[in-house]
C-alpha positions as CSV (number, residue, x, y, z in Angstrom):
1,M,-21.2,-28.8,-24.0
2,I,-18.8,-31.1,-22.1
3,H,-19.0,-30.4,-18.4
4,V,-15.7,-30.5,-16.5
5,L,-15.6,-30.5,-12.7
6,F,-12.4,-29.8,-10.7
7,Y,-11.8,-31.0,-7.1
8,A,-9.2,-30.3,-4.4
9,N,-5.9,-29.0,-5.9
10,M,-7.2,-29.0,-9.4
11,R,-9.8,-26.5,-8.3
12,T,-7.1,-24.4,-6.7
13,I,-5.0,-24.4,-9.9
14,T,-7.9,-23.5,-12.2
15,G,-9.6,-21.1,-9.7
16,Q,-13.0,-22.6,-10.4
17,A,-15.2,-25.5,-9.6
18,G,-15.9,-26.3,-13.2
19,L,-16.4,-25.2,-16.7
20,E,-18.0,-26.2,-20.1
21,I,-16.0,-26.9,-23.2
22,A,-17.4,-27.1,-26.7
23,P,-17.3,-30.7,-28.0
24,A,-15.8,-29.5,-31.3
25,S,-12.6,-28.4,-29.4
26,A,-12.3,-31.7,-27.5
27,G,-13.4,-34.9,-29.3
28,T,-11.5,-37.2,-27.0
29,L,-10.5,-37.1,-23.4
30,R,-6.9,-36.7,-24.4
31,E,-7.8,-33.6,-26.5
32,L,-9.9,-32.3,-23.6
33,L,-6.9,-32.6,-21.2
34,L,-4.6,-30.9,-23.7
35,R,-7.2,-28.1,-24.1
36,L,-7.4,-27.7,-20.3
37,A,-3.6,-27.6,-20.1
38,E,-3.7,-24.7,-22.6
39,L,-6.3,-22.8,-20.7
40,F,-4.7,-23.5,-17.3
41,P,-0.9,-24.0,-17.8
42,G,-0.5,-25.1,-14.2
43,L,-2.6,-28.2,-15.0
44,H,-0.2,-29.6,-17.6
45,N,2.4,-30.9,-15.1
46,Q,-0.3,-32.1,-12.8
47,L,-2.1,-34.2,-15.4
48,L,0.2,-35.1,-18.2
49,D,3.6,-36.5,-18.6
50,E,6.1,-35.4,-21.3
51,R,4.5,-37.8,-23.8
52,G,1.0,-36.4,-23.2
53,N,-0.2,-39.4,-21.2
54,L,-2.3,-39.0,-18.1
55,Y,-0.4,-39.7,-14.9
56,Q,-1.5,-43.0,-13.3
57,D,-2.1,-41.3,-9.9
58,V,-4.6,-38.8,-11.2
59,P,-8.2,-39.9,-10.6
60,I,-10.4,-38.9,-13.6
61,F,-13.9,-40.0,-14.5
62,V,-16.1,-39.6,-17.5
63,N,-19.8,-39.9,-16.5
64,G,-18.7,-41.5,-13.3
65,R,-16.6,-44.2,-15.0
66,N,-12.9,-44.7,-15.0
67,P,-11.7,-44.3,-18.7
68,R,-8.6,-46.4,-17.9
69,L,-10.9,-49.4,-17.8
70,A,-12.2,-48.7,-21.3
71,G,-10.2,-50.2,-24.1
72,T,-9.3,-46.7,-25.5
73,G,-8.1,-45.2,-22.2
74,I,-7.8,-41.4,-22.5
75,D,-8.4,-41.6,-26.2
76,L,-12.1,-42.2,-25.3
77,S,-14.5,-40.3,-27.4
78,L,-16.5,-37.6,-25.6
79,G,-20.1,-36.7,-26.3
80,P,-21.7,-33.3,-26.0
81,D,-23.4,-34.1,-22.7
82,D,-20.5,-35.9,-21.0
83,T,-19.2,-34.9,-17.6
84,V,-15.5,-35.2,-16.9
85,T,-14.5,-35.1,-13.2
86,I,-10.8,-34.4,-12.3
87,F,-9.4,-35.0,-8.8
88,S,-6.0,-34.3,-7.3
89,P,-3.3,-37.0,-7.5
90,I,-3.6,-39.7,-4.9
91,S,-0.9,-40.7,-2.5
92,S,-1.0,-42.5,0.7
93,G,1.2,-43.4,3.7
94,R,4.8,-42.3,3.5
95,M,4.8,-42.0,-0.3
96,N,4.2,-38.7,-2.0
97,V,3.0,-37.9,-5.5
98,E,6.5,-37.1,-6.8
99,G,7.8,-40.5,-5.5
100,L,4.9,-42.3,-7.3
101,R,5.5,-40.5,-10.6
102,R,7.7,-42.3,-13.0
103,P,7.5,-42.4,-16.8
104,A,3.9,-43.4,-17.5
105,I,3.2,-46.4,-19.7
106,D,2.0,-45.3,-23.1
107,E,-1.7,-45.8,-23.0
108,Q,-1.8,-46.2,-26.7
109,E,0.1,-49.5,-26.7
């Protein structure tokens, strides 16, 4: 099972600290995020833009590593024992999350 952990606002939206997803229903991180958005509709606008790409201000880790640094980005393949950790969007200073969000660069390019 893929272990998913939620922190801060993500935990509030889902109403739980974590859950397990069968690898067959989420072969990649992108598929997992879309599955989570189905299970928790409030997550969709927090995680994904209109093109299905992860917002740049959302910290997410697979086994403690940032998938954005992998060549595949959120199309990273997930294994049955992987742990995906999802945090609330980051903002600092006078900026807020809405101000930071603009159309995300397509991670597939």
